[in-house]
N, C-alpha and C positions, 0 to 999 in steps of 0.2 A: 217133810218138805219144809224148807224155809224160803219165804218170798219177801222181797222188799218192793214196796209199791211207791212209785214216784208220782208227783203231781200235787194238786190241791186236795190233800187227803187228811189234813188235820183241821180240827174245829168244825167239822161238817157231819159228825156222827159216823165216820167211816169204820171205826173199830166196832161200834155197836152193830152196824149192819153186817160186818164181816162175821161177828159172832153169831148173829141170826142166820146167816147163810150157812155157816158150818153146822149149826144145830139142825137146820132144815135138811141138809144133806144127810146128817146122822153118821154115827160111828167115827167121829173125829174128836181128837183131844188136842189141846194146845192153847195158843193165845194170840192176841193182837196187841201191839204196843206202839206208841208214838216214839219216834227217834228224834234226837235233837236237830238233825239236819232237815227235818220236814217230811221224811218218809215214814211209812208205817211198815213195821216188820210183822209178818204173820208166820207162825210156826204151827204146822198141822201134822198130826200123826194119825194113822189109820190105814185102811186098805188104799193101795195106790190109786185105784179108780176114783175113790171118794176124794182123795187129795187133788187129783187132776180136775175133778168137777169144781172144787173150791178155787183152784188156780184159774180155770176158765172163767168163773164168776168174777174173780179179781180183775181179769183182763177185759172182759166184755159184758159183764153183768150190769144190772141197774144199780150202780154204786152211787153214793152221794159224792159230791165234789167232782173232781176231774182226774182221771188216771192217765198219766202220760206214758207210763211203762211199768212193767213188772219183771224183775229178775228173780230167778229161783235156783235153788240147789236141792239136790236129793241126797239124803244120807240115811243110814239105818236108824230106826227109831231108838230114842234114848229112854223113853218112858218118864214116869214121874209126874204126869199131868193128870188132873182130876177134872174132866170136862173141858170146856172151851171157855177161856177167860178173857176179859179185857184187863190189860195192865196199864 
């Protein structure tokens, strides 16, 4: 799953909290990265139910900053990730 998070999500610790949420859910690999346009991109691979939990957290969880919206796409896993990183 790849998600793009819009709102006030940079310079508020959003990527760090996203990593902590992914690690708390467990079984997820991927990353969170700031984009130049102010969004945060989150890539998560693992069981679909776990990815859906992370997506729900991105939309409705106790996130830092303000989330105005989340857009996601689902694709087959590509692999190549070692844990869940902040980029």
